[in-house]
C-alpha positions as CSV (number, residue, x, y, z in Angstrom):
1,M,0.0,0.0,0.0
2,E,1.4,3.5,-0.8
3,H,2.2,5.7,2.1
4,N,-0.4,8.5,1.2
5,K,-3.6,6.5,1.6
6,S,-6.3,7.1,4.2
7,V,-6.6,4.7,7.3
8,C,-9.3,4.7,9.9
9,I,-8.3,3.1,13.0
10,L,-11.0,1.4,15.3
11,R,-9.9,0.9,18.8
12,L,-12.6,2.2,21.4
13,S,-11.4,1.1,24.7
14,A,-10.0,0.2,27.4
15,L,-7.4,3.0,28.4
16,G,-4.4,0.8,28.5
17,D,-5.2,-0.7,25.0
18,C,-6.0,3.2,23.6
19,I,-2.5,4.1,25.2
20,N,-0.9,1.0,22.9
21,A,-3.0,2.0,20.0
22,F,-1.6,5.3,20.2
23,G,2.0,4.1,20.3
24,M,1.3,2.1,16.9
25,I,-0.4,5.3,15.6
26,G,2.8,7.2,16.2
27,A,4.9,4.8,14.6
28,I,3.1,5.0,11.5
29,R,2.9,8.9,11.6
30,Q,7.1,9.0,12.2
31,T,7.7,6.3,9.5
32,W,5.0,6.9,6.8
33,P,4.1,10.8,7.3
34,G,2.0,11.1,4.3
35,T,-0.7,8.6,5.5
36,S,-4.0,10.2,6.6
37,L,-4.9,8.7,9.9
38,T,-8.4,8.7,11.7
39,W,-9.0,7.1,14.9
40,V,-12.4,6.1,16.2
41,I,-12.3,6.2,20.2
42,D,-14.6,5.9,23.2
43,R,-15.4,9.5,24.2
44,R,-14.0,8.7,27.8
45,F,-10.4,8.2,27.0
46,A,-10.2,10.8,24.1
47,P,-9.0,13.6,26.6
48,L,-5.5,11.9,27.2
49,F,-4.8,12.3,23.4
50,C,-5.7,16.3,23.2
51,D,-3.1,18.7,24.2
52,E,-3.9,21.5,26.5
53,Q,-5.5,23.7,23.9
54,E,-7.7,21.0,23.2
55,H,-6.2,20.2,19.9
56,D,-6.4,16.4,18.9
57,L,-2.8,14.7,18.8
58,V,-4.4,12.6,16.0
59,S,-7.5,13.1,14.3
60,M,-10.2,11.3,16.4
61,H,-13.9,10.7,16.2
62,R,-15.3,10.3,19.8
63,V,-18.1,7.6,20.2
64,D,-20.4,8.3,23.1
65,F,-22.0,5.1,24.6
66,K,-24.1,6.9,27.0
67,G,-27.4,5.9,24.9
68,N,-27.2,2.4,23.0
69,V,-24.8,1.2,20.5
70,L,-27.2,1.7,17.8
71,S,-27.4,5.3,18.2
72,A,-23.8,5.8,18.8
73,A,-23.3,3.8,15.5
74,L,-25.7,6.0,13.5
75,Q,-23.9,9.3,15.0
76,L,-20.6,7.8,13.8
77,R,-21.9,7.1,10.4
78,R,-22.9,10.8,9.9
79,E,-19.6,12.1,11.3
80,M,-17.6,9.8,8.9
81,K,-19.8,10.5,5.9
82,D,-19.0,14.2,6.6
83,E,-15.1,13.5,7.0
84,L,-15.1,11.7,3.8
85,A,-17.0,14.3,1.9
86,G,-14.3,16.7,3.0
87,M,-11.7,14.5,1.6
88,A,-13.7,14.0,-1.6
89,K,-13.6,10.2,-1.0
90,S,-16.5,7.8,-0.5
91,S,-14.5,5.5,1.5
92,F,-11.3,5.1,3.5
93,D,-8.7,2.9,1.7
94,V,-8.3,0.8,4.9
95,L,-10.1,0.2,8.2
96,L,-8.1,-1.5,10.9
97,N,-10.7,-3.0,13.4
98,M,-8.4,-3.6,16.3
99,Q,-11.1,-4.6,18.8
100,T,-12.9,-7.7,18.7
101,S,-16.0,-7.1,20.8
102,I,-19.5,-7.0,18.9
103,K,-19.8,-3.3,20.1
104,S,-16.7,-2.6,18.0
105,S,-17.8,-4.6,15.0
106,L,-21.3,-2.8,15.1
107,C,-19.5,0.5,15.0
108,S,-17.4,-0.6,12.1
109,L,-20.4,-0.7,9.9
110,A,-20.7,3.1,10.2
111,I,-17.3,3.3,8.6
112,A,-17.0,2.9,4.7
113,A,-13.5,1.2,4.0
114,D,-12.4,-0.9,0.9
115,S,-10.1,-3.2,2.8
116,R,-11.4,-4.1,6.4
117,Y,-8.7,-5.7,8.5
118,G,-9.4,-7.8,11.6
119,Y,-7.8,-10.3,13.7
120,D,-7.2,-14.1,12.7
121,S,-8.9,-17.1,14.2
122,E,-6.4,-17.2,16.9
123,R,-7.3,-13.8,18.3
124,S,-10.6,-12.9,16.7
125,R,-14.1,-13.5,18.7
126,E,-17.6,-12.5,18.9
127,G,-18.0,-13.1,15.3
128,Q,-15.6,-10.2,14.2
129,K,-14.6,-12.2,11.0
130,F,-18.3,-11.6,9.5
131,F,-17.3,-7.7,9.6
132,V,-14.0,-7.7,7.8
133,N,-12.5,-8.9,4.7
134,R,-8.9,-9.2,5.6
135,Q,-7.5,-11.0,8.6
136,V,-4.0,-10.2,10.3
137,T,-1.8,-13.1,11.1
138,S,-0.9,-13.2,14.8
139,P,2.5,-12.3,15.5
140,E,4.9,-14.6,17.5
141,N,5.2,-12.0,20.0
142,P,2.1,-12.6,22.2
143,H,1.9,-8.8,23.4
144,V,-1.2,-7.0,22.6
145,L,0.6,-4.2,21.1
146,A,2.6,-6.5,18.7
147,G,-0.7,-7.5,17.5
148,F,-1.4,-3.9,16.8
149,M,2.0,-3.3,15.0
150,A,1.2,-6.7,13.0
151,F,-2.0,-4.5,11.5
152,A,0.2,-1.7,10.0
153,Q,2.5,-4.5,8.7
154,A,-0.7,-6.2,7.0
155,C,-1.7,-3.2,5.3
156,G,1.7,-2.1,4.0
157,L,2.6,0.3,6.6
158,P,5.4,-1.8,8.4
159,V,6.8,0.1,11.7
160,A,9.7,-1.1,13.8
161,E,8.9,0.1,17.1
162,P,5.9,2.1,18.6
163,Y,6.3,5.8,19.3
164,W,4.6,7.9,21.9
165,N,4.5,11.7,22.1
166,F,1.8,13.2,24.3
167,N,2.9,16.7,23.9
168,L,2.7,17.6,27.5
169,D,2.4,21.1,28.4
170,P,5.4,22.3,30.6
171,Y,2.8,24.2,32.7
172,I,1.1,20.8,33.8
173,V,4.5,19.2,34.3
174,D,5.8,22.1,36.5
175,R,2.4,22.0,38.3
176,A,2.9,18.3,39.2
177,R,6.2,19.2,40.4
178,C,4.8,21.7,42.8
179,L,2.1,19.3,44.2
180,V,4.8,16.9,45.4
181,A,8.0,19.2,45.7
182,H,10.3,16.4,45.9
183,E,13.1,15.2,43.4
184,K,12.4,11.3,43.7
185,V,8.7,10.3,43.2
186,F,7.6,6.7,43.7
187,A,4.2,6.9,42.3
188,I,1.7,4.1,43.5
189,C,-1.3,3.5,41.2
190,P,-3.2,0.9,43.4
191,C,-6.1,0.0,41.3
192,S,-7.2,-1.4,38.0
193,A,-10.6,-1.0,36.4
194,N,-11.2,-4.7,37.6
195,A,-10.9,-5.2,41.3
196,S,-9.9,-8.6,41.0
197,K,-6.6,-7.3,39.4
198,N,-5.3,-5.3,42.4
199,W,-3.0,-6.3,45.0
200,N,-3.5,-5.8,48.7
201,V,-3.3,-2.6,50.7
202,E,-0.8,-4.1,53.1
203,G,1.5,-4.7,50.3
204,Y,1.0,-1.1,49.0
205,V,1.7,0.1,52.4
206,A,4.8,-1.8,53.0
207,M,6.2,-0.6,49.3
208,A,5.3,2.9,50.1
209,R,7.5,2.6,53.6
210,H,10.1,0.9,51.5
211,S,10.6,3.8,49.1
212,L,10.9,6.0,52.1
213,D,13.9,4.0,53.2
214,H,15.5,4.8,49.7
215,G,15.0,8.5,50.0
216,M,11.8,8.6,47.8
217,C,8.3,10.3,48.2
218,P,5.5,7.7,47.7
219,V,2.5,9.5,45.9
220,L,-0.8,7.9,45.6
221,L,-2.6,8.1,42.3
222,G,-6.0,7.3,41.1
223,G,-9.6,8.2,39.4
224,N,-12.8,9.2,41.3
225,A,-14.2,5.4,41.6
226,Q,-15.1,4.7,45.3
227,I,-12.6,1.9,45.5
228,E,-9.8,4.0,44.3
229,H,-10.7,6.5,46.9
230,E,-10.9,4.0,49.7
231,T,-7.8,2.1,48.6
232,C,-5.6,5.4,48.5
233,A,-7.0,6.6,51.7
234,A,-6.2,3.2,53.6
235,I,-2.8,3.4,52.2
236,A,-2.2,6.9,53.3
237,A,-3.8,6.1,57.0
238,Q,-1.2,3.5,57.4
239,C,1.7,5.6,55.7
240,P,1.1,9.2,56.6
241,E,4.2,10.5,54.7
242,A,2.6,9.3,51.4
243,V,1.0,12.2,49.2
244,N,-2.5,11.3,48.3
245,L,-3.5,12.9,45.0
246,C,-6.2,10.1,44.3
247,G,-9.2,11.9,42.4
248,R,-7.2,15.2,41.8
249,T,-5.7,14.5,38.4
250,T,-7.2,14.7,34.9
251,L,-5.9,12.1,32.5
252,R,-3.2,14.6,31.2
253,E,-2.3,15.7,34.6
254,L,-1.9,11.9,35.6
255,A,0.3,11.8,32.7
256,A,2.4,14.8,33.9
257,M,2.8,13.0,37.2
258,L,3.8,9.9,35.9
259,S,6.3,11.7,33.6
260,I,8.2,13.2,36.5
261,S,8.1,10.1,38.7
262,R,11.4,8.0,39.1
263,L,9.4,4.8,39.5
264,V,5.9,3.4,39.5
265,L,3.9,0.8,40.7
266,A,0.7,-0.6,39.4
267,P,-1.4,-3.4,38.8
268,D,-2.5,-4.3,35.2
269,S,-4.2,-0.9,34.3
270,G,-4.2,2.1,32.1
271,S,-1.6,3.8,34.6
272,M,0.6,1.2,34.1
273,H,0.5,1.4,30.5
274,L,0.7,5.0,30.7
275,A,3.9,5.1,32.7
276,S,5.6,2.8,30.4
277,A,4.6,4.8,27.1
278,L,6.0,7.9,28.9
279,G,9.3,6.3,29.5
280,T,9.0,5.9,33.3
281,P,10.1,2.8,34.7
282,V,7.0,0.7,35.9
283,I,6.5,-2.4,38.2
284,G,3.6,-4.1,36.9
285,L,1.9,-6.9,38.9
286,F,0.2,-9.8,37.4
287,A,-2.0,-12.9,38.3
288,R,-5.2,-12.7,36.5
289,H,-3.6,-12.1,33.0
290,D,-0.6,-13.0,31.1
291,D,2.1,-10.2,31.5
292,H,3.7,-11.5,28.4
293,R,0.6,-10.4,26.6
294,V,-0.7,-7.3,28.4
295,G,2.6,-6.0,30.3
296,P,4.1,-2.4,30.0
297,W,5.8,-2.5,26.6
298,N,9.0,-0.8,27.6
299,F,9.4,-2.4,31.2
300,M,8.9,-5.9,30.9
301,D,12.0,-6.9,32.8
302,L,10.2,-5.4,36.1
303,N,7.2,-7.3,35.9
304,V,5.9,-9.2,39.1
305,S,3.9,-12.2,37.8
306,V,2.5,-15.3,39.3
307,Y,0.1,-15.8,36.2
308,H,2.0,-18.6,34.6
309,R,2.4,-20.8,37.6
310,L,-1.5,-20.2,38.4
311,A,-2.5,-20.8,34.9
312,R,-0.6,-24.2,34.6
313,Q,-2.4,-25.2,38.0
314,E,-5.7,-24.6,36.2
315,I,-5.0,-25.8,32.9
316,K,-2.9,-28.7,34.2
317,N,-2.0,-30.1,30.7
318,G,-2.0,-28.6,27.4
319,E,-0.9,-25.1,26.1
320,I,-2.3,-22.0,28.0
321,P,-4.8,-20.1,25.6
322,W,-3.7,-16.6,24.4
323,R,-6.6,-15.1,26.2
324,Y,-6.8,-17.2,29.2
325,R,-7.6,-15.6,32.6
326,V,-6.9,-17.0,36.0
327,R,-10.1,-17.8,37.8
328,Q,-9.1,-18.5,41.4
329,D,-9.9,-16.0,44.1
330,G,-7.3,-14.0,45.5
331,A,-4.8,-14.8,42.9
332,M,-3.3,-11.4,43.3
333,D,-2.4,-12.3,46.9
334,Q,0.0,-14.6,45.6
335,I,2.3,-12.1,44.8
336,T,4.6,-11.6,47.8
337,L,6.2,-8.7,49.2
338,D,9.7,-10.0,48.6
339,M,9.0,-10.5,44.9
340,V,7.9,-6.7,44.6
341,Q,10.9,-5.5,46.7
342,A,13.3,-7.3,44.6
343,S,11.9,-5.8,41.3
344,F,12.1,-2.4,43.1
345,E,15.8,-3.0,43.7
346,R,16.4,-4.1,40.4
347,A,14.7,-1.1,39.0
348,I,17.2,1.0,41.0
349,D,19.9,-0.8,39.8
350,V,19.1,-1.0,36.0
351,Y,17.5,2.3,35.5
352,R,19.8,4.2,38.0
353,I,16.8,5.9,40.1
């Protein structure tokens, strides 16, 4: 495919996957600057990918699912027709449908495209194959982002490495520094969107205290969900030296705080992927999902994972499926403090923190 063709990327959610998709988009823009790129994304996550002047970092269409999927798809169809008319085209040259949910597939019907790429039989699900006319061969690397990069390869836009540029305004970076006023920030983002992927409060408290012993300032970060407020408050109650910023940052301000941090601790979450994309060393904690598949792209060496041991206990014989989720209750409690402290010490040595 020539580099000046029009490409529509469909990746609605979740936040971590959108951050990884943004890395693939950035790589295409760096390698194939003549390509016209349009991204269809869930409205909730779009603010991360706009600068402080509200300019899109990549052309986006925001899908609002506050109503039903049908109304959202119809609105998207109207917007897409207008965009194509402005381009003097009747369809995009390529649609990359990088999400396998039926919701995404229904939204894809609103996007006119000549070549419609989706996952192959190894990764496809929920009938996505009926909505595409090209299948992307799964790469040897099991990581979700490697799969995204394979989409670029399949449509003739090969890229070597993901590239992220969030274009953070120096003002919000300086504001983040003022909120903490410490040279060595240890950011703890204790919650995932799925509570079963969260580590225990006692472990986070111990790591906050451990960071103090290394001359660092523990900072607690999270959104406005009740579980996030409760978890951060519980940690702060047992470690008063920690700065609790839970619920006090927008997505862009969260990015600024992670950008000035020396080290981050987080379960499988959007914050973990955001830290990695910003080049901040991050210790990812895994038990439910395969860290080889969903770990922080740039810092896989710091992962603390009991996933493979637990998955083999449940599977017993045979290969672990690519999307397999560990089912046992309290799986994250199998992660010990010693494991996390060992990764912390490794991060300090390897990344000279």
